[in-house]
N, C-alpha and C positions, 0 to 999 in steps of 0.2 A: 711297872713301868711308865714313867713320865713322857707324854708325847710333847716335841718341843714344837710350836708353833712357828710356822714361818715369820720373821720380821715383816710388819706393815711397812708398806714402800708409800710414802705420803704421796697424795694427788699433785697432779701439775700445778693447779692451781693454790694448793696449799706451799709448794715450795715458792712459788711467785711471791705468795704474800710476806715471807720472810725477806725478800730481795736477794738480787743476785750479785756475783762478784762483779760484772758490768752489765750495763743495760743492753737489752735486747734492742730496744727501737731508742735512738737518740736523736733528736733533732735539734738542729745548729743553724741559728738564724745567723748570717753573716753579715746582713746590714738590714738597718731601717730604711734605706733609701728606697722609693719606688715610685713608678713613673705613673701608677694606678693609685686610686683613693676607694679602694673597694668598701663599701658601708658596712661590712660587717667584718672588717679585717681583725685577726686576734692579736695583733701585736701593735695596731695605731700605727702603721708605717707610713712614711711619706718622705719626712726628712731624715738625712743622715745624721747620726751621732758623732761628734768629733772625737768620743773617746774609743773609737770602732778600732777593734785588735787588727794587729799589723800584719802583714804577710809571714814574718817571721814566728809571731805568736800564734798565728793559725796554725804553721806547721809544726810548731813543739806540741800544740795539742793534738796533732794527726800522729805525730811519734807516741803520743801517750796512748790514744786509742790503740795504735798497734800492740804496742806492749800489754794490753790489757785484753787482745784478742776480740775487740769490738767489731763484727762482721761489716758491719755498713752504718752509715749516718743518712739521714734525712735532712739535707739541706734547703733551705728556704728564707724567708725574710720578710718584708720588703721584697725586692727583686735581685736574688742574688746574683744574677750575670751582669749587674750593673758594676759590680766591683771590677776595677783592670785587673785583677789577679785571679779572680774566678778561675779561669781555665789552669791557669798555674796551680792551683790549689786542688783542684779535680785532679789533674795528673800525678799531683805529689801523692794525695790519697790514695789512688789506685796502684800506684808504683809503692806503696807500704801496705798493701794487702787490705785496706779498708775501701770498701765498695761505695759508691755514691748514689743515692737517690736524690735528685733535686726537684724542687718545685717551681715553675715558671710561667707567667703568663703570657710567654712566647715573643717576647719582644725581639731577644736576638736570636731567634732559631732560624736564622737565614738557610741559604742552600748551602755554604760552605761549614756552618758550624753542625749543620745536620748530617753531614758524609763525616764529620770528625767523631760524631756520637757515634755513628753508624758503625765505625770500625774500632769501638770498645766493645770489651764484653763485661765490664765494672761499672758501669754507669746506667742509670735508670733514670728515665723522663716523665714528669708529672705535669701535663699541661692543664693549668686551672680555668675551669670553665662552668658557670653557673646559670646556664639556660641553654636548651638546645637550638633555640633561636636568639637572634639577635635581641629582641624585642626584650624578651625575659633577662638575658645575660647583661645586656648593657645597664639596665636599671640598677643594678648591683655593681657593676664593675667598672660601668663608665663606657660612652659612647665610643666606638670603634674597637672594645676590647674582645668581641665575638669574631670581629674579621681578623684581628692579629693572633688569637689563639689557634684560627682554622688554617689560617698561612702557617703556623709552625708544624701543624699535624701534615699539612700537605708535604711541607719539606722534609718532616722526619719521614714521611712514608715514601717519597720518591726516593731518597737516599738508600733505601732499605733498611731503617732501623727497625730493631724488632720489638713489639711489645711496648709502645709507648702507653701510658697512663692518661687517661682523661678524669680528672679530679674534679668532683660534683659535690658542693655543700649542700643538702638537701634542705631547701625552703616552702614555704606552703604555695609559692608560684612556681616552682619546677617540679613539685613531687608529679605532677601529672604528666612529666616530659619521660619518665624514665626509661620507657620503651624507645624513644626517641634518642635519648642518650646512647643507650646500647646499640641500637642501629648506626648511629655515629661512630662510636668505637669499633663496631666492625667494620666499616666502612674504611678505617683507616689503618686495619689491622692491630688496634690498639685495645687496652683492657680498660674497662669501666670500674672507677674508684670512687664510692660513694660515702661521705661523712656527715656527721651530725654537724648542726648550728649551734655554736656555743655563744653565751651571753658575754664574751670577753672581749677587750679592747674595744672598737667601736662597734662589734656587735653587742655590747650591751645596750647601744642605744636605740637598737632596731630588732633585738630579739622579740619583742612583744607583738610587731606586726609581721616577722619573717618566719617564725619557727613554725612547724606544720602544725595544724589542729589535732584535737586529740581523734577525731574521724580520720585525718589522713595520717597519723601515726599508726592506723590499724591497715590502711591502705598501704603502707611502706613495708608492714611486716607482711602482710599477705603476698606483695610482690618479692620480696626477699626469700620467702618459702618456697614460692611457684618459680621465680626466675632469677633465685640469687646464685646459681653455681656459674662458679669463675668470676662473679663479682666481688670485688675488694673492697671490705668496709672499715678496714684499720680499728676493728673491734668497738666502732662507735656507738654501735644500737644496742648494747646489751642491756639499756634500760627497756627494750622492747620484751624482753624475754616473757616476762609476766604474761603475755598474750598466749604462750601456749606451751607446749611441753618443753622442759629441761632438754636443751641441747638443738633445738629445732634452728637456731640461727648459728652459724659458723660464728667462731672466735672465741675470744677470752671474756668469759663473763666476769671482770674483775676491774677494778680501779687500779691500772699500775703505776700511778703517780709515787714516785721515789723508789719504787720497787722494781720495776721492769723498764720504765721511761723515764726521761727527762728533757729538759732543754738548756740548751747553751746559747744566751743571748748575744747580739754584736758586741758587748763589751766585757763578757767573759763571765757573766751572772750566770748561775744555774738555778733553775726552778725546777720544783717537782714534778711539773706538767706542763707542755707547750700550751694547754689552753688555762693555765692559771698564774699569768704574770702579773704579780702581786706580793708585796714585801712578805704578807704571809706565808707563802710558799717559797720565799728564796732561801736555799739554802747554802750559798757561799759564792765566793768568786774566784775563778783559776788563777788569776793573777794575785790574788793576796791571800789564798788559802791553801798555798803550796801544788797548784795542779786539778786536774778534773779528777784523778782516782782518789786524792784525799777528799775530796767533797762527796763523791758518790759514796765512799764506804764508809765516811767517819762523822758527816754533817749529822749534828743532833736533830735537824728537822727529818732527816732519811729516816735515821735510826728509830723515830718517833714513829712515821709510816710505816714503818716495818714492823711494827709490834701488833699483836692482835686487836682488831678492831670491834667495837661493840656494836651490834647491828640496830642500836638505840630503837627510835620508834617504829623501826621497819621491822623488829624482831619478831613481832605477832603476826606478819603477812605470811601466807603459805607461800608467796611468790618471791621471798627474799634469797632463796639460794639460787635462782634465775638471773636476777638483776642485780644484786648485792647492794641495792641503795640507791644505785644511779652512779652519777657523774658528781665526782667531788666538785668541779671547777662551776659546773652548771648551777649546782645547791649553792656557792659560796658569791657567786655573781648576782644571782637573784635574790640574795640576802637571806637564803634560807637556812636552817642549822645543819651543820656537816652529818648529824646522826639522824636526818629527818629522811623525807622521801626527797625523790629527784623531782624538777619542776613539771617534768614530763611523764611524772609516772603514769603507767598507762591502766592501774585501777583506779585512777582519779583521786589518789590521795595527795597530789600536788597541787591541784585547784584551789583547796581552801586553804592551804596553807600561802598561796601567792595572792589569795583575796585580802589578806592581813596588812595592816603597817610594816615595812621592811626597810631597813637600812640596806641600801644595794650598793656594795663597796665599788670603787673605780679600780681599773688598772693602776699600778703605779709607774708605768711607763705610758708616754703617748707623743708620737714623733709625726702627728697629723700635720697637715701642711694647712696655716691660718685658712679658714675659708674655705677648704677644701678644693678640690677639682672635678669638673664635668665631664673630663675626657683624659687620655692619654699627655703627656707633658713631654718633651723633646728630652732622650736622654744623652748624655754623655758619661765616659767613663771615669769612676771615680779613682782619683789618686792619692797624692797625701789628704791626711785627715785637716778638715777645716778646723781652725783654730777657734772659730764661734760658729753658732747654727747659721748665721746670718751672713757668713763671708763667702760662702760657696753655695750655688745651687745644689739642692740635696740630689739631682739627678744629672 
């Protein structure tokens, strides 16, 4: 008698590797306009792009996301609240069963807006803060930005908004402040979210001096293991998995680019990853390629990324199953081969690769303001797109 073996159920990671019918995490940058000029900005934001999607085009995208049953979108920029139709789009999304998580520097979170947000069950707010003190934060985000973010947190707390997020990019200058960030979040009834610094956008220019040292990577790992319960990481730190037992860190230890995540930019271009705004990772355009669903499901780039990937130079490493070779964007923008080690490989394999001569690609888009700004600039609501970049103040 032949015994039938039960069918093998693929592991969750294996299912994700081959892509899903709709992204789990969709990032949507509504505008490149911003009142700040953060030195590590992934999208090199500052000026508004005159080709920015219209309100109607944005609503068409939301309709498509509803049909695809995308549960929520992460809205960012630039500073998304600069758009005059921002709240209209947020309301339209929630009315069409698409939840909204938006990231902001807090510039428009006044008492009235905080009260509006507190009345919604489908909107989540992330306040960006890169230092637990003004001294550390403002060196990266500009003078006055710490006070602006704290004021937004105070307004949300006073309005009764539940579980705001404090979003922190970990650098060598703030890694010692993790306990302070946690205390700050607790003080405002918020949740701490920490993410990895990527060498993307303007971040490529400061990565060498801002990314945590090897010793600080260990310090970060130890802190996450000891204190990380309830801390959100956005699966940013799977490259640290080689420091401990598999599964010691919460999250998906897999590059989800084009498999479970992607980015829609302000002009409708779709990139495989929010940290990889470069033509190499451009999958298509919503306007010229028959909508988002067609790009997500049929773009040649996404099909390529969903094919089995070689472990490459990392195949012989005992820790490969934990870190999966690290972050694609981090490797690409530091000029390392995509099938090689992560530049911050905790086993030290990235260091000799970084020591060699490399051609470091630059982001394909740059909306930085010429000369930069040393602090916040006055804001006005963006209305009709300017005909040229110089015809209208970006903010």
